[in-house]
N, C-alpha and C positions, 0 to 999 in steps of 0.2 A: 503494500499501500504506499502510494506516495507522503511523503510529510503534509504538501496541502491538504490532502484528504483525511490524513489524522486529524491536521489542526482543525478541519471545518466538521469533522464527526464530533471531536471533543466540544467544540463549542456551540452545536447543535444538542448535542445529548446532556449537557449539564447547562445550558442556558448562558453560556459566556459570552462575554462582551467582546473579549479579544482573546486568542490563543497564538502566541507566534513563537519563531527560530529567530533568535537575535545572536549576532556574534558578538564575543567579549570586546570588541570595539564598540558596541554600541550599533552597529548597522542593522538593520532588519533584513533578515534572510528570508522568509516566508511568513506568510500572517494571512490570519481569517479575523475579521474585526466587524465590525458594526462600524457604517459609512461615517459616524459624526465623532468616532475616536482620531486621535491624532496618533496612530500607530507607532511612527517613526520617534515621535518624542517620549511616548510612554516607553517603548523598548530600551533607547539610550539612556534614560533616567533609573530603569528596571535594573538594569545589567550594571550601572554603576553603583547602585547599591547592592549588589551582590556582591562587586569586588570589594567593597569596603568590608563586609561580611567575610568574605575569604582572608582580608587582612587580618581581621579580628581573630580568626580559627587560627593561621600562623603565631599571633603571639598568646595563644592560648594553649600552646604546644604542638601546633601543626594540623591541627583538625580542618578538614577540608568543610565546607557550608554544602550542605545538603539539600538546603532549601531556606528562602529567605521569604516572610509571610508579613504582609503589612496590611493592618485593617484601619480603612478610613470610615466616616460617616457611610457614605453612599459605594463604598466599593473596598473589592477584596483584590489584592494584586499578590502572586506568589510567583516568586522566581525559583528556578532548580537547572543546576549544570545539566546538560547532554552533552557530554565528551568533554574533549580537550578545551576546544574555543567557541564552543556554542552554549545558549543557556534558552530554555522553556520560558515563556515571560504567559502568567494566566491574568486576566483580569474580570472579575464577578462582580455583581451587585452585591452591594453591601449586609442584605437578607440571605444570600448564600450558606450552604452547609459548610462550614470547613473544613468536616470530617469528610465529606463525600468529594468535595473539591482536590484534599491530599490524595485520596484514593483514587480518584481521574488521572491526576498526573503519575501517580507512580503506576499504575496500569499501562497509559501511555508511553511512558518512558523507553522502556526495551525498544519499541518501534521505533520512536523517534531517533534514540543512538545509533540506531543500526541505520536508519534513511539518512539523517543529518550526514553522516559519517561519507554520503556519496555526494553532496551538494558541492 
């Protein structure tokens, strides 16, 4: 299954506003998102936050960040590394079930890691 298909399926199955693969340089690689969102800006800022968490992990003894979750009043942003140079950024409404969202990302991660390696 292609990356775009996986992202679109995640978006549809879990009512996400955005599901995207982003390079650690902050550039959007692939995305499925609502037309009203500035996916490029969200992706760049989300990956910046993940890189900050990676630096914090190094200070805590070398642990790698597995996920970064930020909850806002009206949105939840989840960022998780996918391979060495990319990350998955997911944006949902603030009323989403966080446990269900984390499970969805965990289920899609293997497929996305395999497919992202070919991009």
